PyMOL commands that place a pseudoatom at each C-alpha (Angstrom):
pseudoatom trace, name=CA, resn=UNK, resi=1, chain=A, elem=C, hetatm=0, pos=[130.219, 172.314, 59.391]
pseudoatom trace, name=CA, resn=UNK, resi=2, chain=A, elem=C, hetatm=0, pos=[133.940, 171.753, 59.150]
pseudoatom trace, name=CA, resn=UNK, resi=3, chain=A, elem=C, hetatm=0, pos=[135.688, 169.618, 56.562]
pseudoatom trace, name=CA, resn=UNK, resi=4, chain=A, elem=C, hetatm=0, pos=[137.107, 167.324, 59.241]
pseudoatom trace, name=CA, resn=UNK, resi=5, chain=A, elem=C, hetatm=0, pos=[133.638, 166.589, 60.581]
pseudoatom trace, name=CA, resn=UNK, resi=6, chain=A, elem=C, hetatm=0, pos=[132.336, 165.854, 57.079]
pseudoatom trace, name=CA, resn=UNK, resi=7, chain=A, elem=C, hetatm=0, pos=[135.392, 163.783, 56.137]
pseudoatom trace, name=CA, resn=UNK, resi=8, chain=A, elem=C, hetatm=0, pos=[135.158, 161.811, 59.358]
pseudoatom trace, name=CA, resn=UNK, resi=9, chain=A, elem=C, hetatm=0, pos=[131.522, 160.930, 58.786]
pseudoatom trace, name=CA, resn=UNK, resi=10, chain=A, elem=C, hetatm=0, pos=[132.165, 159.912, 55.207]
pseudoatom trace, name=CA, resn=UNK, resi=11, chain=A, elem=C, hetatm=0, pos=[135.194, 157.891, 56.169]
pseudoatom trace, name=CA, resn=UNK, resi=12, chain=A, elem=C, hetatm=0, pos=[133.278, 156.274, 59.033]
pseudoatom trace, name=CA, resn=UNK, resi=13, chain=A, elem=C, hetatm=0, pos=[130.490, 155.203, 56.697]
pseudoatom trace, name=CA, resn=UNK, resi=14, chain=A, elem=C, hetatm=0, pos=[133.053, 153.931, 54.214]
pseudoatom trace, name=CA, resn=UNK, resi=15, chain=A, elem=C, hetatm=0, pos=[134.758, 151.932, 56.949]
pseudoatom trace, name=CA, resn=UNK, resi=16, chain=A, elem=C, hetatm=0, pos=[131.455, 150.374, 58.002]
pseudoatom trace, name=CA, resn=UNK, resi=17, chain=A, elem=C, hetatm=0, pos=[130.548, 149.440, 54.429]
pseudoatom trace, name=CA, resn=UNK, resi=18, chain=A, elem=C, hetatm=0, pos=[134.042, 148.124, 53.798]
pseudoatom trace, name=CA, resn=UNK, resi=19, chain=A, elem=C, hetatm=0, pos=[133.933, 146.211, 57.062]
pseudoatom trace, name=CA, resn=UNK, resi=20, chain=A, elem=C, hetatm=0, pos=[130.643, 144.536, 56.129]
pseudoatom trace, name=CA, resn=UNK, resi=21, chain=A, elem=C, hetatm=0, pos=[131.986, 143.609, 52.688]
pseudoatom trace, name=CA, resn=UNK, resi=22, chain=A, elem=C, hetatm=0, pos=[135.161, 142.220, 54.190]
pseudoatom trace, name=CA, resn=UNK, resi=23, chain=A, elem=C, hetatm=0, pos=[133.158, 140.228, 56.735]
pseudoatom trace, name=CA, resn=UNK, resi=24, chain=A, elem=C, hetatm=0, pos=[131.005, 138.772, 53.940]
pseudoatom trace, name=CA, resn=UNK, resi=25, chain=A, elem=C, hetatm=0, pos=[134.063, 137.907, 51.841]
pseudoatom trace, name=CA, resn=UNK, resi=26, chain=A, elem=C, hetatm=0, pos=[135.776, 136.407, 54.888]
pseudoatom trace, name=CA, resn=UNK, resi=27, chain=A, elem=C, hetatm=0, pos=[132.737, 134.233, 55.598]
pseudoatom trace, name=CA, resn=UNK, resi=28, chain=A, elem=C, hetatm=0, pos=[132.583, 133.072, 51.974]
pseudoatom trace, name=CA, resn=UNK, resi=29, chain=A, elem=C, hetatm=0, pos=[136.292, 132.251, 51.942]
pseudoatom trace, name=CA, resn=UNK, resi=30, chain=A, elem=C, hetatm=0, pos=[136.084, 130.427, 55.280]
pseudoatom trace, name=CA, resn=UNK, resi=31, chain=A, elem=C, hetatm=0, pos=[133.123, 128.328, 54.146]
pseudoatom trace, name=CA, resn=UNK, resi=32, chain=A, elem=C, hetatm=0, pos=[134.823, 127.497, 50.829]
pseudoatom trace, name=CA, resn=UNK, resi=33, chain=A, elem=C, hetatm=0, pos=[138.036, 126.544, 52.643]
pseudoatom trace, name=CA, resn=UNK, resi=34, chain=A, elem=C, hetatm=0, pos=[136.253, 124.304, 55.140]
pseudoatom trace, name=CA, resn=UNK, resi=35, chain=A, elem=C, hetatm=0, pos=[134.227, 122.665, 52.372]
pseudoatom trace, name=CA, resn=UNK, resi=36, chain=A, elem=C, hetatm=0, pos=[137.463, 121.991, 50.516]
pseudoatom trace, name=CA, resn=UNK, resi=37, chain=A, elem=C, hetatm=0, pos=[138.941, 120.309, 53.577]
pseudoatom trace, name=CA, resn=UNK, resi=38, chain=A, elem=C, hetatm=0, pos=[135.835, 118.300, 54.397]
pseudoatom trace, name=CA, resn=UNK, resi=39, chain=A, elem=C, hetatm=0, pos=[134.622, 117.456, 50.934]
pseudoatom trace, name=CA, resn=UNK, resi=40, chain=A, elem=C, hetatm=0, pos=[130.901, 116.982, 50.582]
pseudoatom trace, name=CA, resn=UNK, resi=41, chain=A, elem=C, hetatm=0, pos=[128.954, 116.615, 53.779]
pseudoatom trace, name=CA, resn=UNK, resi=42, chain=A, elem=C, hetatm=0, pos=[127.200, 113.502, 52.478]
pseudoatom trace, name=CA, resn=UNK, resi=43, chain=A, elem=C, hetatm=0, pos=[130.552, 111.715, 52.266]
pseudoatom trace, name=CA, resn=UNK, resi=44, chain=A, elem=C, hetatm=0, pos=[130.493, 110.997, 48.556]
pseudoatom trace, name=CA, resn=UNK, resi=45, chain=A, elem=C, hetatm=0, pos=[133.456, 113.193, 47.647]
pseudoatom trace, name=CA, resn=UNK, resi=46, chain=A, elem=C, hetatm=0, pos=[136.844, 113.399, 49.315]
pseudoatom trace, name=CA, resn=UNK, resi=47, chain=A, elem=C, hetatm=0, pos=[138.651, 116.691, 49.791]
pseudoatom trace, name=CA, resn=UNK, resi=48, chain=A, elem=C, hetatm=0, pos=[142.094, 117.281, 48.345]
pseudoatom trace, name=CA, resn=UNK, resi=49, chain=A, elem=C, hetatm=0, pos=[143.660, 117.009, 51.788]
pseudoatom trace, name=CA, resn=UNK, resi=50, chain=A, elem=C, hetatm=0, pos=[141.917, 113.687, 52.441]
pseudoatom trace, name=CA, resn=UNK, resi=51, chain=A, elem=C, hetatm=0, pos=[143.035, 112.328, 49.070]
pseudoatom trace, name=CA, resn=UNK, resi=52, chain=A, elem=C, hetatm=0, pos=[146.634, 113.370, 49.694]
pseudoatom trace, name=CA, resn=UNK, resi=53, chain=A, elem=C, hetatm=0, pos=[146.537, 111.711, 53.109]
pseudoatom trace, name=CA, resn=UNK, resi=54, chain=A, elem=C, hetatm=0, pos=[145.115, 108.463, 51.709]
pseudoatom trace, name=CA, resn=UNK, resi=55, chain=A, elem=C, hetatm=0, pos=[147.629, 108.353, 48.860]
pseudoatom trace, name=CA, resn=UNK, resi=56, chain=A, elem=C, hetatm=0, pos=[150.359, 109.121, 51.396]
pseudoatom trace, name=CA, resn=UNK, resi=57, chain=A, elem=C, hetatm=0, pos=[149.355, 106.157, 53.543]
pseudoatom trace, name=CA, resn=UNK, resi=58, chain=A, elem=C, hetatm=0, pos=[149.948, 103.939, 50.545]
pseudoatom trace, name=CA, resn=UNK, resi=59, chain=A, elem=C, hetatm=0, pos=[153.169, 105.823, 49.664]
pseudoatom trace, name=CA, resn=UNK, resi=60, chain=A, elem=C, hetatm=0, pos=[151.765, 106.853, 46.277]
pseudoatom trace, name=CA, resn=UNK, resi=61, chain=A, elem=C, hetatm=0, pos=[151.718, 110.179, 44.453]
pseudoatom trace, name=CA, resn=UNK, resi=62, chain=A, elem=C, hetatm=0, pos=[148.248, 111.760, 44.300]
pseudoatom trace, name=CA, resn=UNK, resi=63, chain=A, elem=C, hetatm=0, pos=[146.353, 110.714, 41.209]
pseudoatom trace, name=CA, resn=UNK, resi=64, chain=A, elem=C, hetatm=0, pos=[147.645, 107.139, 40.966]
pseudoatom trace, name=CA, resn=UNK, resi=65, chain=A, elem=C, hetatm=0, pos=[145.295, 104.696, 39.267]
pseudoatom trace, name=CA, resn=UNK, resi=66, chain=A, elem=C, hetatm=0, pos=[143.503, 101.696, 40.796]
pseudoatom trace, name=CA, resn=UNK, resi=67, chain=A, elem=C, hetatm=0, pos=[146.160, 99.195, 39.683]
pseudoatom trace, name=CA, resn=UNK, resi=68, chain=A, elem=C, hetatm=0, pos=[148.909, 101.225, 41.377]
pseudoatom trace, name=CA, resn=UNK, resi=69, chain=A, elem=C, hetatm=0, pos=[146.783, 101.433, 44.523]
pseudoatom trace, name=CA, resn=UNK, resi=70, chain=A, elem=C, hetatm=0, pos=[146.430, 97.653, 44.593]
pseudoatom trace, name=CA, resn=UNK, resi=71, chain=A, elem=C, hetatm=0, pos=[150.160, 97.078, 43.997]
pseudoatom trace, name=CA, resn=UNK, resi=72, chain=A, elem=C, hetatm=0, pos=[151.139, 99.508, 46.758]
pseudoatom trace, name=CA, resn=UNK, resi=73, chain=A, elem=C, hetatm=0, pos=[148.592, 98.011, 49.159]
pseudoatom trace, name=CA, resn=UNK, resi=74, chain=A, elem=C, hetatm=0, pos=[149.875, 94.465, 48.529]
pseudoatom trace, name=CA, resn=UNK, resi=75, chain=A, elem=C, hetatm=0, pos=[153.485, 95.551, 48.950]
pseudoatom trace, name=CA, resn=UNK, resi=76, chain=A, elem=C, hetatm=0, pos=[152.811, 97.348, 52.251]
pseudoatom trace, name=CA, resn=UNK, resi=77, chain=A, elem=C, hetatm=0, pos=[150.560, 94.621, 53.674]
pseudoatom trace, name=CA, resn=UNK, resi=78, chain=A, elem=C, hetatm=0, pos=[153.235, 92.060, 52.856]
pseudoatom trace, name=CA, resn=UNK, resi=79, chain=A, elem=C, hetatm=0, pos=[155.741, 94.093, 54.901]
pseudoatom trace, name=CA, resn=UNK, resi=80, chain=A, elem=C, hetatm=0, pos=[153.493, 95.056, 57.828]
pseudoatom trace, name=CA, resn=UNK, resi=81, chain=A, elem=C, hetatm=0, pos=[151.080, 92.108, 58.123]
pseudoatom trace, name=CA, resn=UNK, resi=82, chain=A, elem=C, hetatm=0, pos=[150.338, 91.350, 61.816]
pseudoatom trace, name=CA, resn=UNK, resi=83, chain=A, elem=C, hetatm=0, pos=[151.093, 87.647, 61.410]
pseudoatom trace, name=CA, resn=UNK, resi=84, chain=A, elem=C, hetatm=0, pos=[154.756, 88.528, 60.924]
pseudoatom trace, name=CA, resn=UNK, resi=85, chain=A, elem=C, hetatm=0, pos=[154.807, 89.946, 64.476]
pseudoatom trace, name=CA, resn=UNK, resi=86, chain=A, elem=C, hetatm=0, pos=[152.851, 87.263, 66.329]
pseudoatom trace, name=CA, resn=UNK, resi=87, chain=A, elem=C, hetatm=0, pos=[155.578, 86.837, 68.981]
pseudoatom trace, name=CA, resn=UNK, resi=88, chain=A, elem=C, hetatm=0, pos=[155.672, 90.515, 69.997]
pseudoatom trace, name=CA, resn=UNK, resi=89, chain=A, elem=C, hetatm=0, pos=[152.310, 91.830, 71.308]
pseudoatom trace, name=CA, resn=UNK, resi=90, chain=A, elem=C, hetatm=0, pos=[153.261, 95.521, 70.972]
pseudoatom trace, name=CA, resn=UNK, resi=91, chain=A, elem=C, hetatm=0, pos=[154.435, 95.212, 67.394]
pseudoatom trace, name=CA, resn=UNK, resi=92, chain=A, elem=C, hetatm=0, pos=[151.445, 92.972, 66.607]
pseudoatom trace, name=CA, resn=UNK, resi=93, chain=A, elem=C, hetatm=0, pos=[149.043, 95.671, 67.851]
pseudoatom trace, name=CA, resn=UNK, resi=94, chain=A, elem=C, hetatm=0, pos=[150.848, 98.406, 65.889]
pseudoatom trace, name=CA, resn=UNK, resi=95, chain=A, elem=C, hetatm=0, pos=[150.876, 96.264, 62.745]
pseudoatom trace, name=CA, resn=UNK, resi=96, chain=A, elem=C, hetatm=0, pos=[147.160, 95.548, 63.157]
pseudoatom trace, name=CA, resn=UNK, resi=97, chain=A, elem=C, hetatm=0, pos=[146.368, 99.271, 63.362]
pseudoatom trace, name=CA, resn=UNK, resi=98, chain=A, elem=C, hetatm=0, pos=[148.634, 100.020, 60.406]
pseudoatom trace, name=CA, resn=UNK, resi=99, chain=A, elem=C, hetatm=0, pos=[147.094, 97.338, 58.189]
pseudoatom trace, name=CA, resn=UNK, resi=100, chain=A, elem=C, hetatm=0, pos=[143.612, 98.570, 59.147]
pseudoatom trace, name=CA, resn=UNK, resi=101, chain=A, elem=C, hetatm=0, pos=[144.646, 102.086, 58.049]
pseudoatom trace, name=CA, resn=UNK, resi=102, chain=A, elem=C, hetatm=0, pos=[146.036, 100.680, 54.790]
pseudoatom trace, name=CA, resn=UNK, resi=103, chain=A, elem=C, hetatm=0, pos=[142.802, 98.782, 54.171]
pseudoatom trace, name=CA, resn=UNK, resi=104, chain=A, elem=C, hetatm=0, pos=[140.735, 101.897, 54.814]
pseudoatom trace, name=CA, resn=UNK, resi=105, chain=A, elem=C, hetatm=0, pos=[142.925, 103.965, 52.495]
pseudoatom trace, name=CA, resn=UNK, resi=106, chain=A, elem=C, hetatm=0, pos=[142.653, 101.399, 49.710]
pseudoatom trace, name=CA, resn=UNK, resi=107, chain=A, elem=C, hetatm=0, pos=[138.874, 101.109, 50.077]
pseudoatom trace, name=CA, resn=UNK, resi=108, chain=A, elem=C, hetatm=0, pos=[138.308, 104.877, 50.133]
pseudoatom trace, name=CA, resn=UNK, resi=109, chain=A, elem=C, hetatm=0, pos=[140.594, 105.540, 47.164]
pseudoatom trace, name=CA, resn=UNK, resi=110, chain=A, elem=C, hetatm=0, pos=[139.025, 102.789, 45.092]
pseudoatom trace, name=CA, resn=UNK, resi=111, chain=A, elem=C, hetatm=0, pos=[135.579, 104.097, 45.971]
pseudoatom trace, name=CA, resn=UNK, resi=112, chain=A, elem=C, hetatm=0, pos=[136.723, 107.589, 44.974]
pseudoatom trace, name=CA, resn=UNK, resi=113, chain=A, elem=C, hetatm=0, pos=[138.033, 106.316, 41.639]
pseudoatom trace, name=CA, resn=UNK, resi=114, chain=A, elem=C, hetatm=0, pos=[134.857, 104.349, 41.016]
pseudoatom trace, name=CA, resn=UNK, resi=115, chain=A, elem=C, hetatm=0, pos=[136.741, 101.072, 40.876]
pseudoatom trace, name=CA, resn=UNK, resi=116, chain=A, elem=C, hetatm=0, pos=[135.558, 97.886, 42.522]
pseudoatom trace, name=CA, resn=UNK, resi=117, chain=A, elem=C, hetatm=0, pos=[137.116, 97.621, 46.037]
for i in range(1, 117): cmd.bond("trace and resi %d" % i, "trace and resi %d" % (i + 1))
show_as sticks, trace
zoom trace
């Protein structure tokens, strides 16, 4: 039995074991990453990405309190309220979608903070 044959078998077994370990670690990391993006599957907790998106809709830094959320929501709804664009159907439709997104962001953030929506 030559050294190369023995070394190749040992290295091959090592590669297989290492490959299995790497596959397991990869799966664990992938699941953790996807859970972090999705939050809980039951919808009770928001992921960091979702929180940043919701705060961004209201033009707030992440971590703002409920009072800041309300102030930002009022300010943005005052600017983009659909009634201000009643004469232009395209702008009215865009404003309606935007205000709906602002309302959703405010509701979700207040629910996340445990404040009354």
